[in-house]
C-alpha positions in Angstrom: -13.1 56.9 48.9 -16.3 54.9 48.2 -13.5 51.8 47.4 -11.4 52.4 50.6 -15.0 52.6 52.4 -15.7 49.5 50.9 -12.8 47.5 52.1 -13.2 48.4 55.8 -17.1 47.4 55.6 -16.1 44.1 54.3 -12.8 43.3 56.3 -15.7 44.1 59.8 -18.0 41.7 58.1 -15.6 39.1 57.6 -14.5 38.8 60.9 -18.7 39.0 62.8 -20.3 37.5 59.6 -18.3 34.9 57.4 -21.1 33.7 56.0 -21.8 37.0 54.2 -18.7 38.0 53.0 -18.4 35.7 49.7 -21.5 37.8 48.5 -20.6 40.8 49.4 -16.7 40.3 48.0 -19.0 40.5 44.9 -19.1 44.7 45.1 -15.2 44.9 45.3 -13.5 46.2 42.5 -10.5 43.9 42.4 -13.2 40.5 42.5 -15.0 42.1 39.7 -12.2 42.6 37.7 -11.1 39.5 38.7 -13.6 37.0 37.3 -13.7 39.5 33.6 -10.6 38.5 33.0 -10.7 35.1 34.0 -13.8 35.0 32.0 -11.9 36.3 28.5 -8.5 34.2 29.5 -11.0 30.9 29.3 -12.7 31.9 26.4 -9.4 32.7 24.8 -8.3 29.0 25.8 -11.5 27.5 24.5 -11.6 29.3 21.3 -8.1 28.7 20.1 -8.9 24.6 21.1 -12.1 25.2 18.8 -10.4 26.3 15.6 -7.4 23.1 16.0 -10.7 20.6 16.3 -11.9 22.5 13.1 -9.0 22.3 11.4 -8.7 18.4 12.3 -12.6 18.2 11.2 -11.5 19.5 7.9 -8.5 17.3 7.1 -10.8 14.5 7.9 -13.4 15.4 5.4 -11.2 16.0 2.8 -9.9 12.1 3.4 -13.5 11.5 2.9 -13.4 10.5 6.4 -17.1 10.5 9.0 -16.9 12.9 12.1 -17.3 11.5 15.3 -21.1 12.6 16.4 -19.4 14.0 19.9 -17.0 15.7 18.1 -19.4 17.3 16.4 -21.6 17.8 19.3 -18.9 19.5 21.1 -18.5 21.8 18.8 -21.9 22.8 18.6 -21.9 23.0 22.3 -18.6 25.6 22.2 -20.3 27.9 19.1 -22.6 28.2 22.3 -20.7 28.7 25.2 -18.6 31.1 23.2 -21.3 33.3 21.6 -22.9 33.4 25.1 -19.5 35.0 26.7 -19.0 37.1 23.7 -22.2 38.7 24.3 -21.5 39.1 27.8 -18.7 41.3 27.4 -20.3 43.4 24.8 -23.3 44.2 27.7 -20.4 44.5 30.2 -18.8 47.0 28.5 -21.8 49.1 27.4 -23.5 48.3 31.6 -23.9 51.5 34.3 -21.3 50.5 36.9 -21.2 53.3 39.0 -23.8 56.3 40.5 -23.5 59.4 42.4 -21.9 61.1 39.0 -19.2 58.2 39.2 -17.6 58.4 42.8 -19.5 55.2 44.0 -19.7 51.9 42.1 -23.1 50.6 41.4 -23.8 48.5 44.3 -26.6 46.2 42.3 -24.9 46.4 38.8 -21.3 44.8 39.8 -22.1 42.0 42.1 -24.5 40.8 39.5 -22.2 41.2 36.4 -19.6 39.5 38.8 -21.5 37.1 39.7 -22.1 35.8 36.0 -18.6 36.6 34.8 -17.4 33.7 37.1 -20.8 31.7 36.0 -19.9 31.8 32.7 -16.1 31.2 32.9 -16.8 28.0 34.9 -19.6 26.7 31.8 -16.5 27.5 29.6 -14.1 25.2 31.6 -16.4 22.7 31.7 -16.4 22.6 28.2 -12.9 23.1 27.2 -11.9 19.7 29.5 -14.8 18.1 28.0 -13.2 18.3 24.2 -12.4 14.8 22.6 -9.0 13.7 22.5 -9.3 10.4 21.4 -10.5 9.9 17.9 -12.2 12.6 15.5 -13.4 10.7 13.0 -13.5 7.2 11.4 -13.0 5.9 7.8 -16.0 4.7 5.8 -16.1 1.5 3.2 -16.9 3.0 -0.1 -19.8 2.4 -2.1 -19.6 -0.1 -4.7 -19.2 1.4 -8.1 -22.4 -0.4 -9.6 -24.7 0.8 -6.7 -23.7 4.3 -7.1 -26.4 6.1 -8.5 -25.8 6.6 -12.7 -25.1 10.3 -13.3 -26.4 9.7 -17.1 -29.9 8.3 -16.0 -32.7 10.8 -15.9 -35.5 9.3 -14.2 -38.4 10.3 -16.9 -41.2 8.6 -17.3 -40.6 7.3 -20.4 -37.6 5.4 -18.9 -38.3 4.9 -15.6 -41.7 2.7 -16.3 -39.5 0.2 -18.6 -37.1 0.0 -15.7 -39.9 -1.1 -13.3 -41.6 -3.6 -16.7 -37.5 -5.2 -16.6 -37.0 -5.8 -12.8 -40.6 -7.3 -12.7 -39.4 -9.3 -15.5 -36.4 -10.4 -13.9 -38.5 -11.3 -11.1 -40.7 -13.8 -12.6 -39.0 -17.1 -12.5 -40.1 -17.7 -15.9 -37.6 -15.1 -17.9 -34.7 -16.1 -18.4 -33.9 -14.0 -21.5 -34.5 -10.2 -22.1 -34.0 -7.5 -25.0 -33.5 -3.9 -24.8 -33.4 -2.7 -28.1 -33.6 1.0 -29.8 -31.7 2.9 -32.1 -28.1 4.3 -31.4 -28.2 7.2 -29.1 -31.3 6.3 -28.0 -30.0 5.7 -24.5 -30.2 1.5 -24.4 -27.0 1.4 -22.5 -27.3 3.5 -20.0 -31.0 1.9 -19.8 -28.9 -1.2 -19.0 -26.7 0.0 -16.4 -29.3 1.1 -14.8 -31.0 -2.6 -13.9 -27.5 -3.6 -13.2 -27.1 -0.8 -10.0 -31.0 -1.8 -9.2 -31.0 -5.0 -9.6 -28.2 -5.3 -7.3 -29.0 -2.7 -4.4 -32.3 -4.8 -4.4 -30.5 -7.8 -3.8 -32.5 -9.8 -7.1 -29.2 -11.7 -7.8 -25.9 -12.7 -5.8 -23.9 -11.3 -8.8 -24.8 -9.2 -12.2 -22.3 -9.1 -14.7 -22.2 -6.4 -17.3 -20.2 -6.5 -20.7 -20.4 -4.9 -24.2 -20.0 -7.5 -27.3 -20.1 -4.6 -30.1 -19.9 -5.2 -33.6 -16.6 -7.2 -33.6 -17.9 -9.9 -31.5 -14.9 -10.5 -29.5 -15.9 -13.8 -27.5 -12.6 -14.0 -26.1 -12.9 -10.6 -24.4 -16.6 -11.4 -23.6 -15.5 -13.8 -21.6 -12.5 -12.6 -19.9 -14.8 -9.6 -18.4 -17.1 -12.0 -17.1 -14.8 -14.0 -15.5 -13.3 -10.9 -13.7 -16.7 -9.7 -12.0 -16.7 -13.7 -10.6 -12.9 -13.6 -9.8 -12.0 -16.7 -12.0 -8.6 -16.7 -14.2 -8.7 -18.9 -17.4 -5.7 -21.5 -18.0 -7.2 -22.4 -21.1 -5.5 -20.6 -24.6 -8.3 -22.0 -26.5 -12.2 -20.6 -26.9 -13.7 -23.5 -26.6 -11.5 -24.8 -23.7 -12.3 -21.0 -21.8 -16.1 -21.4 -22.6 -16.1 -24.7 -20.3 -14.6 -23.2 -17.5 -16.6 -20.0 -17.4 -20.1 -22.3 -17.7 -18.9 -24.5 -15.0 -18.4 -21.1 -13.0 -21.8 -19.5 -13.9 -23.6 -23.0 -13.1 -21.9 -22.5 -9.3 -24.0 -19.0 -8.9 -27.0 -19.6 -7.6 -28.8 -16.5 -9.0 -26.5 -13.8 -11.4 -27.4 -11.6 -14.1 -25.2 -11.4 -17.0 -26.2 -8.2 -19.4 -24.6 -8.4 -23.2 -24.8 -4.5 -24.2 -24.6 -4.2 -28.1 -25.5 -7.5 -29.5 -25.2 -6.6 -33.2 -25.6 -11.1 -34.6 -26.3 -14.4 -33.5 -24.6 -15.2 -30.4 -24.4 -18.6 -29.3 -24.4 -18.5 -25.7 -22.3 -21.6 -25.2 -19.6 -20.9 -27.2 -18.8 -17.7 -24.7 -20.0 -20.2 -21.6 -23.3 -18.9 -20.3 -25.6 -21.5 -20.1 -29.2 -20.4 -19.8 -33.0 -21.6 -20.3 -32.8 -25.6 -18.7 -29.2 -25.6 -18.3 -29.6 -23.1 -15.7 -32.9 -21.3 -14.1 -31.1 -18.8 -12.2 -28.7 -17.1 -14.4 -30.8 -14.5 -16.7 -29.3 -12.6 -19.7 -30.5 -9.4 -20.7 -29.4 -8.0 -24.4 -29.5 -4.7 -25.6 -29.6 -4.2 -29.7 -30.4 -1.4 -32.0 -33.5 -3.7 -33.5 -35.4 -6.2 -32.5 -35.0 -8.5 -35.6 -31.1 -8.9 -34.1 -32.4 -11.8 -31.6 -36.2 -12.8 -32.4 -35.0 -14.6 -35.6 -32.2 -16.5 -34.3 -32.9 -16.3 -30.5 -34.8 -17.1 -27.9 -36.0 -13.7 -25.9 -38.8 -14.1 -23.6 -39.6 -10.2 -22.7 -39.0 -6.9 -25.8 -38.4 -3.5 -24.0 -38.2 -0.9 -26.4 -37.0 2.2 -26.0 -38.3 5.2 -28.2 -37.7 8.6 -28.0 -38.1 11.2 -25.0 -40.8 12.8 -24.4 -41.3 16.7 -25.5 -40.9 17.9 -21.6 -38.5 14.9 -20.6 -36.1 16.2 -23.9 -36.1 19.9 -22.6 -35.5 18.9 -18.8 -32.4 17.7 -20.1 -31.6 19.5 -22.4 -31.6 22.6 -19.5 -29.5 20.2 -17.3 -26.9 20.2 -20.0 -27.2 23.7 -21.6 -27.0 25.1 -18.2 -30.4 27.3 -16.3 -29.5 30.3 -18.3 -31.7 29.0 -21.2 -34.7 29.8 -18.9 -34.1 33.8 -19.1 -36.5 35.7 -21.6 -34.1 36.4 -23.8 -32.9 32.9 -24.8 -35.7 30.7 -23.7 -38.0 30.8 -27.4 -34.6 29.7 -29.1 -33.5 27.6 -26.8 -36.9 25.6 -26.9 -36.6 25.3 -30.9 -32.8 24.2 -30.5 -34.1 21.3 -28.4 -37.0 20.1 -30.7 -34.6 19.7 -33.0 -32.5 17.3 -31.5 -36.1 15.3 -31.9 -35.8 13.5 -28.0 -32.4 11.6 -28.7 -30.9 11.7 -25.9 -26.9 12.0 -27.9 -28.4 14.7 -29.5 -30.0 16.7 -26.6 -26.5 16.3 -24.8 -24.2 16.7 -27.6 -25.9 20.4 -28.5 -26.9 21.7 -25.4 -22.9 21.4 -24.0 -22.0 23.1 -27.2 -24.4 25.3 -26.8 -23.5 26.3 -22.7 -22.6 30.0 -22.5 -22.6 30.8 -25.9 -24.3 33.9 -26.6 -28.1 34.5 -28.0 -26.5 34.9 -31.8 -24.6 31.5 -31.0 -27.7 29.9 -30.3 -29.5 31.2 -33.3 -26.9 30.5 -35.7 -26.8 26.7 -34.7 -31.4 26.6 -35.0 -30.5 27.1 -38.4 -27.7 24.9 -39.4 -30.1 22.5 -37.4 -32.9 23.2 -39.4 -30.9 22.4 -42.9 -31.2 19.0 -44.2 -28.9 16.5 -43.9 -26.5 14.2 -46.3 -29.2 12.7 -48.5 -27.0 9.1 -48.3 -27.1 9.1 -44.6 -28.6 5.6 -43.8 -27.8 4.8 -40.3 -28.6 7.9 -38.4 -31.7 9.6 -38.3 -31.6 13.0 -39.8 -32.4 15.0 -36.9 -29.6 12.7 -34.7 -26.7 13.7 -37.6 -27.5 17.2 -37.6 -26.9 17.8 -33.8 -23.8 15.7 -33.9 -22.6 17.5 -36.8 -23.4 20.4 -35.3 -21.5 19.4 -32.0 -18.5 18.8 -34.3 -18.6 22.1 -35.6 -18.2 23.5 -32.1 -15.2 21.9 -31.4 -13.4 25.1 -33.9 -10.0 23.7 -33.1 -8.3 21.9 -36.4 -6.0 19.3 -34.3 -9.5 18.9 -32.3 -11.7 18.4 -35.3 -9.0 16.5 -36.9 -8.5 13.8 -34.1 -12.4 13.3 -34.2 -12.5 12.2 -37.6 -9.9 9.6 -37.4 -11.3 8.4 -34.3 -14.2 7.7 -35.9 -13.5 6.5 -39.6 -10.5 3.8 -38.1 -12.3 2.8 -34.7 -8.8 3.4 -33.5 -9.9 3.2 -29.6 -6.5 4.1 -27.2 -3.5 6.1 -26.4 -1.2 4.6 -28.5 -3.1 4.2 -31.6 -3.9 7.3 -32.1 -0.4 8.7 -30.9 1.3 6.5 -33.8 -1.5 7.6 -36.7 -1.1 10.9 -35.3 2.4 11.5 -35.5 2.1 9.9 -38.7 -0.2 12.1 -40.2 1.5 14.9 -39.1 -1.3 16.2 -36.7 0.7 17.8 -34.0 1.4 20.8 -35.4 5.0 21.9 -33.9 5.6 18.5 -32.3 8.6 16.3 -33.1 8.7 14.5 -29.9 7.0 11.6 -28.7 6.4 12.0 -25.3 5.4 15.9 -26.6 3.1 14.2 -28.7 1.7 11.8 -26.4 1.0 14.4 -23.7 -1.2 16.1 -26.0 -3.2 13.1 -27.5 -4.0 13.2 -23.9 -5.1 16.8 -23.7 -7.1 15.8 -26.9 -8.8 13.2 -25.7 -9.8 14.7 -22.7 -11.2 17.6 -24.0 -13.5 15.4 -26.4 -14.8 13.8 -23.6 -15.5 16.1 -22.1 -17.7 17.7 -25.4 -19.2 14.3 -25.4 -17.6 13.5 -28.4 -15.8 10.3 -26.5 -16.8 8.4 -23.5 -15.2 6.9 -21.2 -14.2 3.1 -22.4 -15.7 0.7 -20.4 -12.7 -1.0 -18.6 -12.2 2.5 -16.8 -8.6 2.0 -18.7 -7.3 5.6 -18.9 -4.8 5.0 -21.6 -8.7 3.3 -23.9 -11.7 5.2 -24.8 -14.8 4.9 -27.0 -17.1 6.7 -29.4 -20.7 6.1 -29.3 -22.0 4.3 -32.4 -24.4 7.0 -33.7 -21.6 9.8 -32.9 -18.8 7.2 -35.2 -21.4 7.0 -38.1 -21.9 10.9 -38.2 -17.8 11.8 -38.1 -17.6 8.7 -41.0 -20.3 10.3 -42.9 -18.5 13.8 -42.1 -15.0 12.5 -43.1 -16.6 10.9 -46.2 -18.3 14.3 -47.7 -15.2 16.6 -46.6 -11.9 14.8 -46.6 -12.9 12.4 -49.0 -12.1 9.0 -46.6 -13.2 5.7 -48.0 -14.5 3.5 -45.5 -16.3 0.2 -45.9 -16.2 -3.5 -44.7 -16.0 -6.7 -46.7 -19.9 -7.3 -48.0 -19.5 -3.2 -48.5 -16.7 -3.0 -51.0 -17.6 -6.3 -52.9 -19.4 -5.2 -55.7 -18.9 -1.6 -55.0 -18.6 0.1 -58.8 -16.8 2.9 -57.1 -14.1 0.5 -55.7 -14.2 -1.9 -58.6 -13.6 0.8 -61.5 -11.5 3.9 -58.7 -13.4 6.7 -60.2 -14.4 7.7 -56.7 -11.4 6.4 -54.5 -9.0 8.2 -56.7 -9.3 11.6 -55.1 -9.3 9.5 -51.8 -6.7 10.7 -49.0 -8.1 8.3 -46.2 -9.0 4.0 -47.0 -9.9 2.2 -44.4 -11.4 -1.6 -44.9 -12.9 -4.0 -41.9 -13.0 -7.4 -41.9 -11.7 -8.0 -45.6 -11.7 -11.8 -46.0 -11.8 -11.9 -50.2 -8.9 -10.8 -53.1 -10.3 -7.5 -53.5 -7.4 -5.6 -53.7 -6.2 -4.3 -57.3 -3.0 -4.9 -58.7 -2.0 -1.1 -58.5 -4.4 1.0 -56.0 -4.4 4.6 -57.7 -4.3 7.0 -55.2 -1.8 9.5 -55.6 -3.4 12.0 -53.1 -3.9 9.0 -50.3 -1.9 9.7 -47.2 -3.7 6.8 -44.7 -4.4 3.4 -45.2 -6.3 1.1 -43.2 -6.8 -2.8 -44.0 -8.1 -5.6 -41.5 -8.6 -9.2 -42.2 -11.4 -10.9 -40.6 -10.3 -12.7 -37.6 -13.7 -14.8 -37.5 -12.5 -16.1 -40.9 -9.6 -18.0 -42.2 -8.7 -16.4 -45.3 -5.5 -15.4 -47.0 -6.0 -11.5 -48.6 -3.4 -11.2 -51.1 -2.1 -7.7 -51.5 -0.4 -7.6 -54.9 3.5 -7.1 -55.8 2.6 -3.5 -57.1 -0.1 -2.2 -55.0 1.4 0.3 -53.2 3.2 1.6 -56.9 1.0 4.8 -57.4 0.7 6.0 -53.5 3.3 8.2 -53.6 2.2 10.5 -50.7 0.9 7.8 -48.1 2.4 8.4 -44.3 0.6 6.3 -42.4 -0.2 2.3 -43.8 -2.0 0.2 -41.2 -2.7 -3.2 -42.0 -3.5 -5.6 -39.3 -4.3 -9.8 -38.6 -2.9 -10.6 -42.1 -1.0 -13.4 -43.8 1.8 -11.6 -45.3 4.1 -14.0 -46.9 5.7 -11.6 -48.8 5.8 -7.8 -48.3 5.0 -6.2 -51.7 8.4 -4.9 -53.1 6.5 -2.1 -53.7 5.8 -1.3 -50.0 9.1 -0.5 -50.3 8.6 2.6 -52.3 6.9 4.4 -49.8 9.5 7.1 -49.7 6.9 9.6 -47.6 5.8 6.6 -45.2 6.3 7.7 -41.8 4.1 4.9 -39.5 4.0 1.4 -40.4 2.4 -0.7 -38.6 1.9 -4.6 -38.6 -0.1 -5.6 -36.2 -1.5 -9.6 -35.7 0.1 -10.3 -39.1 2.5 -13.0 -40.3 5.4 -11.8 -41.2 8.3 -14.7 -42.9 10.2 -11.7 -44.7 10.4 -8.0 -43.6 13.7 -6.8 -45.3 11.8 -4.9 -47.7 11.2 -2.0 -44.9 15.5 -0.9 -45.0 13.5 1.1 -48.7 11.6 3.0 -46.2 14.3 6.0 -45.1 11.8 8.3 -43.3 9.7 5.7 -41.1 9.5 6.9 -37.7 6.9 4.4 -36.1 7.5 0.7 -36.5 4.8 -1.2 -34.8 4.9 -5.1 -35.1 3.0 -5.6 -32.2 1.8 -9.4 -31.9 3.0 -10.4 -35.2 4.4 -13.4 -36.6 8.0 -12.7 -36.7 11.2 -15.1 -35.7 14.0 -12.2 -36.8 14.0 -8.8 -37.0 15.7 -8.3 -40.8 19.1 -6.2 -40.4 17.5 -3.7 -42.7 15.8 -2.2 -39.5 18.8 -0.7 -39.0 18.9 1.3 -41.6 15.7 3.4 -40.7 17.7 6.2 -39.2 14.7 8.8 -38.5 13.3 5.8 -36.3 11.4 7.2 -33.3 9.4 4.1 -32.2 9.8 0.6 -32.3 6.9 -1.9 -30.6 8.3 -5.5 -31.0 5.7 -6.0 -28.0 4.0 -10.1 -27.4 6.0 -10.6 -30.6 6.2 -14.2 -29.3 8.5 -16.1 -32.0 11.0 -13.5 -32.2 14.0 -15.4 -31.3 17.3 -13.6 -33.4 17.8 -9.3 -33.2 21.6 -9.4 -35.1 23.7 -7.0 -33.0 24.5 -3.8 -34.5 20.8 -3.1 -35.2 19.7 -1.1 -32.4 22.5 0.8 -31.7 22.1 2.4 -35.5 19.0 3.7 -34.2 20.2 6.9 -32.3 16.9 9.4 -33.0 14.6 6.6 -31.0 13.0 8.0 -28.2 10.6 4.7 -27.5 11.8 0.9 -27.8 8.8 -1.7 -26.6 10.6 -5.1 -26.4 8.2 -7.3 -24.6 6.1 -9.2 -22.0 6.3 -11.9 -24.2 8.9 -11.2 -26.8 12.4 -11.3 -27.2 14.9 -12.1 -24.7 17.6 -14.1 -25.9 20.4 -11.3 -25.2 23.6 -12.5 -26.6 22.7 -15.8 -27.1 23.4 -17.6 -30.1 20.8 -18.8 -32.5 21.3 -21.0 -35.5 25.5 -19.8 -35.9 23.9 -16.2 -35.1 24.6 -14.4 -31.9 22.2 -11.7 -30.5 22.4 -8.3 -29.8 23.5 -7.3 -26.8 21.9 -4.5 -23.8 25.1 -2.4 -24.2 23.4 -1.3 -27.8 20.9 0.9 -26.2 23.7 2.7 -24.1 24.3 4.2 -28.1 20.2 5.9 -28.2 20.5 8.9 -26.3 17.1 10.3 -27.3 15.6 7.0 -25.6 12.9 7.6 -23.0 10.7 4.6 -23.1 11.9 0.9 -22.6 10.3 -2.0 -22.3 12.3 -5.3 -22.4 13.1 -8.8 -20.9 16.2 -10.6 -20.3 16.4 -13.9 -19.0 20.2 -13.6 -17.4 21.1 -11.0 -15.3 24.9 -11.3 -16.5 23.5 -9.8 -19.5 23.0 -6.2 -17.9 25.4 -3.8 -19.0 27.3 -1.6 -16.6 25.8 1.6 -16.6 22.5 1.4 -17.8 20.8 4.7 -15.8 17.2 4.8 -16.0 16.7 8.2 -14.9 16.6 9.4 -18.2 14.0 7.4 -19.2 10.3 9.0 -18.7 8.8 5.1 -18.3 10.3 1.9 -18.3 9.3 -1.9 -17.5 12.7 -4.1 -17.6 12.7 -7.7 -16.1 15.7 -9.3 -15.8 15.2 -13.2 -14.9 12.4 -14.8 -14.0 11.5 -17.5 -16.2 7.5 -17.4 -15.5 4.9 -15.2 -16.7 5.4 -11.5 -17.1 2.4 -8.9 -17.4 3.5 -5.8 -17.2 1.2 -3.3 -14.9 1.4 -0.7 -17.3 4.3 1.5 -19.4 3.2 4.3 -18.3 4.9 3.6 -15.0 8.4 2.8 -13.7 8.9 -0.7 -13.0 12.5 -2.9 -12.8 12.7 -6.8 -11.7 15.7 -8.2 -11.4 16.4 -11.8 -10.7 20.1 -12.8 -8.9 22.2 -16.1 -9.1 24.4 -17.7 -6.6 27.7 -16.9 -9.1 26.5 -12.5 -9.0 25.5 -10.9 -5.9 23.1 -7.6 -5.3 26.6 -5.4 -5.2 27.7 -6.8 -8.4 24.3 -6.3 -10.6 22.6 -3.1 -9.2 24.1 -1.3 -11.4 21.3 1.0 -12.5 20.6 3.9 -10.7 17.5 3.6 -8.3 16.5 7.1 -8.1 12.4 7.2 -9.8 12.2 4.1 -9.9 8.5 3.2 -8.4 7.8 -0.8 -8.9 11.0 -2.5 -7.9 11.6 -6.0 -7.6 14.3 -8.1 -6.5 14.6 -12.0 -6.5 17.4 -14.3 -5.3 19.1 -11.9 -2.6 21.9 -13.5 -0.5 22.0 -12.1 3.5 24.8 -10.3 2.6 22.5 -8.0 -0.3 19.8 -7.3 2.3 22.0 -4.7 4.0 23.7 -3.4 1.2 20.5 -2.5 -0.5 19.0 -0.8 2.2 22.2 1.6 2.8 22.0 2.0 -1.4 18.5 2.6 -1.0 18.6 5.5 2.0 21.7 7.2 0.0 19.4 7.6 -3.5 15.9 8.2 -1.9 13.1 6.3 -2.2 10.3 8.8 -2.4 9.4 7.7 -5.6 9.0 3.7 -4.7 5.0 3.0 -4.3 5.8 -1.3 -4.4 9.1 -3.0 -3.2 9.1 -7.0 -3.6 12.5 -8.7 -1.9 12.9 -12.2 -1.9 16.1 -14.2 -0.4 18.1 -17.1 -2.0 17.4 -20.1 -2.6 14.1 -20.5 0.0 12.8 -17.2 -1.9 11.0 -16.0 1.9 9.5 -13.0 1.0 11.5 -9.9 3.2 
């Protein structure tokens, strides 16, 4: 009844007083209901667009992009408007909108609510119309890794004070050489990296170069690392030629800081190619070393900076960060502090122990404290007892035997790559239940990753995934443990010369592993009496011209040996007793002179043969008798010219074959009256999963060489130029055609799963054919494609 009267009144007002009609119309229920519905509709639309925008923002953030400011402002405004509208809707639902016991509309409340609904609807529409439609986010340039904060550097007073002193010294024009020194594991490298970061971020130098020298003092590696930072490519092969080129390049830098980490002995900077002092006042050199004496007597150092132990409060701060804040609890705090004190302020000890005990029970903490308080081995010289006990505890906390075995193996052999660890581990049978090379490789990656997470291994300075490193102090502990627990003997030439245990054989007779580094004199006995020996590593000193002779009966009594690694040796004739090693699984002869290798034919159980970088001209036919061989590595054998036919095809169990990049490529070519092997033989290797090879003639590529069975391969057919593989971890194929053979005739491989593909010398009709083939088989794995036309070799 009330609505009927109101309708009549509105019609009268509409005729007699139009201006008042709009205001009175808000009393109408239909108007009121319409405004509320319109508001709810527009709010729903805005919420939908807000969700869509938020999804775009989330996706952009996952990609590492920055969000546009107007987008963030719009989202904030939309949230505010939606919140206000939702609150109004809730309040409207509970408001008293009728009077006279519900018989009449509330003429005071209805128009106010109706007007507010209309106002908020207009506000919602305005915000929705203002939604950004062009760009949600934008890409940013990542910060140089050198400028990023060093996660290993803790800004403790004992360290920041040294850091500031070094930075001040670098600003001094009269200082061109500096030295950071301290014991192993004290944090010298971490501090030097922070110096590099701060020097570059403060723009003290135009270039900052960091390189590890290490005990081996590999000058070529050192030259290469510095050159990489400068964008310099060497054409020279000799170290002296590379040094001259590097010297000239560094002279062109107005301000440059060269940091040489881990110096062990005198290093002539000019031999490397680093100008200093009056030669180039703008070139400053910062060294790190374990002892101040390393440089003081041999090299001029204008400023020395000793690095000592952390203070007690600093050590505790680092310990709690590594172990977790839960050690501050009442139950653990006292014993945790005692454990931290036993680490004696040595950062490497603190980090390894704290992480080993992270989330462990109080009983394990108390047991750890008891172990740390025991005296260390009396014969341990290179590491302070506290450091030894701390790292030994971390070793014990590894738990699993396979982790412990691999850790010790890396420690006493100085292995630094996944491949070398794989070959040695497979030979020793360390991977229980694993028979396939590919499965073993996965296991090695997992073990290395676990050891890194436990701070027992480090990322390699090159950041290459296939390489790793071990802290010097941790390595010393590993050698000590292996010597005590596993009867491992490891020594250098100086340590062996005059060693009673070595000369009379009293101690080494029961050894399970013998590792001799940098041997340059004939210290090897006529017969090595080691019936329990499983591993033998011998490397010649690369810095001394010597010819270590291995007696003919040297291997006669090694009846159990499974791994033999001879590196950098002049083996004019391999001892005949090598052929008696009936239990040998891995034989590695890298960087060796090998005129005659026929003796290997007697190694019937051999599974891995590595001749990488060795001077060998012909692969002996006796290799064909190694029917249990699973891996054959002939990479970088530059003098290898002859692989007789019917050798490779006999290796039916072969899983991995590497012949490249600078190695044999004369397939089916006659050399000295003998026609070389054909690639057809590869078809007789049903277990092959990894392949690396090169052939100069495209016509030697056999039909039916199916690559889809291979997990990894790097194959280059043709192209006489220099070839550097991007790594056997991927699948790459390069094919160079000639005028007689077109793509349709020669592309007889399956294109599936290829990641890196190069096709050279294409004829015009090849392009369409290739496009059709690519569409047919798919290209989801393809990451890089290079096409070149013939004869101009224009890039397609």
